[in-house]
N, C-alpha and C positions, 0 to 999 in steps of 0.2 A: 604219706612224709614224702617230700621232695627233696634227693640228693645232690648236691652241686659240688664242684670240684673242689670249692675251697669252704673249710667250716665255718657256721657263725660264730662257734665260740673256742677258741683255741686257746689251751695252758701249756705251758711250757716251764716246766724245772720250778713249778710253784712252790715255795716256802714259806711258812708262818712261824716264826718261835716268839716266845714270851719268856723274857727273863721272872724266873723266880724270885731268887736273891744273888748276891754274888758268886759267880763259879756255876749258878745251876739256870741250866737253859732247857725248858719245857717245850718239845719238839712237835707241834700240833699237827702239822701238813711236811713233809719232806719230799722236796722233788717227785710233787707229782704233774703228770702230764697225759691229756688228752684231749678228744676233739668232740665239738659237738654239733651235727650237722642241722641244716634247716628243716624243720615239721618234724624231728625226731624226740623221743623222751628217752634220756640216760640216766640210769637208776644210778643212784650212789649208793651202796650198805656197806655195813658192818656194824661191831658192836659200839654201844655208847662210849663215847672218850676216842674214838679213832681219826677224828679230825673232818669227818662229813660236814659237820654243820659250819665248821671254822672253814672249809674250801668254800662249799655256798657263799658266807658273808663275804670272803674275799672278792668272788666273782661280782658281787652286787655294791664295793666300795664300802661297806661297813666293818673290814678290817684290812689294816694295809699290810700287803703282803712283805714277808724279810727279806726275800729275795723273788728272781721268778721273772716270768711275763704271762701278760692273758693279753688275747688278741679278739678282739669283736669287729664283725665285718672286718676283719685284715688292718685294724688300727690299736695299735697299744694305749689300754687302756690306762696305765698307769703313769707316759711317759710325762704329763703334763707335770705331774709332781716335783719332778726333776729338771722340768723344761728350762729354766733359766741356766740350769750348772751344765744342760745337754748343750745348750747353744752354744756357751762360752766354752767349752771343750770340742765343739766342733765348727770353728767359724766359717771355715769354707764349703760348708753344705748351705748357706743362705736360708737359714731356718726361719718361717714365720713366726713372731710370738703368737700365742692362745692367751686366751680368758680361764683358768682354772676353773674359776666359777659356772662360766657357761660351759664346760666342756663336761663337767659334771650333771648339769642340769640336762644335756641333751643325752647325756648316756643315762640317766636315770629315768627317762622317758621309754627307751628301748628295753631297759633290764628292769624287773620288778622281783619282787621276793613277796610268796606268803609263809608266812612264820606258822612256828609250830605250838604256840601256845594260844588259843584265841582270846583266853580271859584277860592275858597282860600286853600283848598290843595292838589294844584299843584303846583309845584314850578314853576315861570313863567320863571325861566332862565333857565331851562333845559328841553332836547326833551324829546319826545314819547320814545324811545330808554334809555334815560338816566334815568327817572320817573321808567318806567316799569323793566328796566334792574336794577337797582341800589338792589336791594333783593337779584336777584339772584346773581351776584358778592359778595355780602357778605356771602352768604350762598355758594357758589361754586366758590373759588377763582383761582381755576386754568382753568375753562371756557374760551374757546378762543373766537375770538369776530365774529367768523362767526357764530358758536353754538348757540351763546348768542343770535344772529340777529335771528335767523332762530326759535329760543325758542320766542322772541317776537313778530314775524311775525306771530307764531301760536296762541297765545294770544291776539292779537289783532282780527285776525277772529274769533276766540270764541265768542269776545266780538262786533261784528259785524263792524270792523275797516277793514281797510287795510292796505299791508306793504308800500302803498305809504305814508303813515302816519307817520312811525318810524319816520324821523326826524326833525318833524315840533314842533312848542312850541304851548303852551297851549292856548296862545290868538287867536290860528290860528281855533279854534274851536268853535263850539256852546256848552250850555250846556250838553245835552244828552249826546254829543261825550266825554265831557270833563269826565264826569259820568263814561261812558263808560271805559275810560284810569284808570279812579282810579278803574275801578272794575278788572282792568286785573294788575295791581297793587297789587290787595291782591291777584289773584291768582297766582302770579307770581314766589311765592317762596311754591307753592302744600300745601294750609292749610289742616288742618280738619276741623276747626270752624271758622265761619267767624261772626262778629257782623257786621248788618248792621242798620246805624245810619240814621233813617228817608232819603234811598238813591234816592227817587224818589221826596220828598218834596219842591224841587228848581227846577223841570223840569215843561217843559209842559205838559198839559195834554196828547197831540196826542203822548209820548215821555212817559211817565210812563208807558203806557201798555206794550209796548216794554222791559223797561229795567225789569219789572216784570216777564214776560213770560222768559224774557234771566236769569233771576236770578234762575228759577224754573228749566231751560233745564241743566244748569252748576251745579245745586244741583243735578240732574240723575245722570249726566255723570259721576261727580268725587264724586260722595258719602258724600257730605258737609253738615255739619247741618250751621243753621241759628240762630242768636239771632235778630229779624226783629222790630227795633226798628220804631214805626209811631204813626201818631193821627188820620190817615185815616182810620177807621175803615170797611171799605168796602174792601179796600185792603189787610187789616188785616185777615179779613174772607177767602178772595182765596188764601193766600198764607199760614195760618198757621195752624199747625196741635194742638198747644194749646197756650192759651194767657193768659198773666197776665196783669191784671189791676193795675196801681198806682196812688194813689192820697197823695201828698204832703209827697214823701216819705214811703209812707208805701205800702204796697200789700194789696189789701182789695178784690181780688177773683183771683182763678186759675181754669183755667176747660179746656178741651176740644175744640175746636174751636165751633163743632156742638152744643157742651153743652150749650157753652155760649151765641151765639148767638139766641137758642130757650127757654134759661130758665135764665135768666140776674137775680143774685140774689141780690148783694147791688145794694142799692139807686143810686149809682153814676154810676154803670154798665149800669144801667136802663136806666138812665138820657143821656147817651154816645149813646146807641146806636136807642134811640128814635130822636137821630140828625141825622143819616145817612140820607141821601137823597135817595128818590125813583124815579126809571124812569116814573113807572105807574101816573099818574096825580090823577085818582079815587082812587088808592090806597093811594097815599100822601094826598090826602082831606081826607081821612077816618081816617088816622092815625093821634096818639094825640103826640104831643111833650112834653116832659117834661123839664119846664124851672126854670134851678135852679136859688133859689133865697138868700137873703144875702150875708156875708160880706165873699170872699176867706178869711182862716186863713194862717195867716203868719208860713210860715216855721221856723224862728229865734224864737229858745227857745220857741218851743210848748209845750202846756199842755200836759200830759200825760192823754187823753182820746183820745176819736174818732175825727179824725182830721176833717170830714166830717159834724161835727153832727149841725155846723152853718148854713149848707145849706140844711140839709136832712128834709123833709117835717113830714116821721116818728120820727122824735128826741122824745127821750126819758131823762128822768131825768138821769139813770145810764150812756148814752151816752156822758154825760158831765163829768163823774165822773171816769170813768173806760175807757181804751183800750182796745176794740174787742180784743183777739187774733185770729187767722187763724186757723177756725178748718174744716175739712173735713164735709161738710152736706150729702153728698153723694161719692162714689167712683169715684175720678178725680177730686171731685169738692169742691173747699174749697172758703170760704169766713169768710172773718172778720166783721161782725156785728153782734150786740145783737137783732136785731130781730130775728136771728136763734138762 
């Protein structure tokens, strides 16, 4: 991992709200801020429905944020969406006009996504050549067919498939092979940053380790940066340099992977880590599992307080009244909890 002074991806106060019906707003992501540096893997964990995938989809422009900024290589990636309005409001800055379509094309070459479900993320009517080659053709319109085929064959080889698979359709592959095709598609445009949205959760356990090791190998060879979204904390510990914990749209803890697993501070993080299975039966018997009680709060029109307060055994009156800010407890370790 090569860490520079400036992050490759910088997210500031990201919010994504969905209007359910009149007067009801679902706050899927609420005021999320974090940095991802070149060459590192940042794990994003939490229960289903906490906003992990929505955050990732905002970073790859599959969702339009309600508010907040996302910077890639120090450039604000959503500015072009409101560019004409921005120019009119700041005539003194003499800002040049940009082509929104070209800006999106340039960005999607650098930022790609590996989707969770390999069964629904591949077009069943397209061959592997068409699926993997689509992005290559889009970004290199002059590429010849022989060169394209050779590039696709090399990509398939990188993900553990052979050139014989190039003319087959998705239904002819297993789940693990389909996910490898999805990874090859993400790599096809030579990106710098990849959002891995639970890339192994739909795979057999026997295949999961192969895919994780392959992702690590590809990262080393291509100097890639990952946002790795998952709910399997043992996998996140293995692959991640830093970990971000989300609960109902809020980031509740951020730390280096080693620090988080040694010293989890937020009660929700402690409960998550206590649920990780241990292979040694003696150790497993001596461990105490933290069982969360109480009702899960609704992300629709949530109160401006700690969203974990209804399930926390350490709850205090202030938790029901004031939302705790995300503050640095020690260097590189931030937590949003009134206990600290």
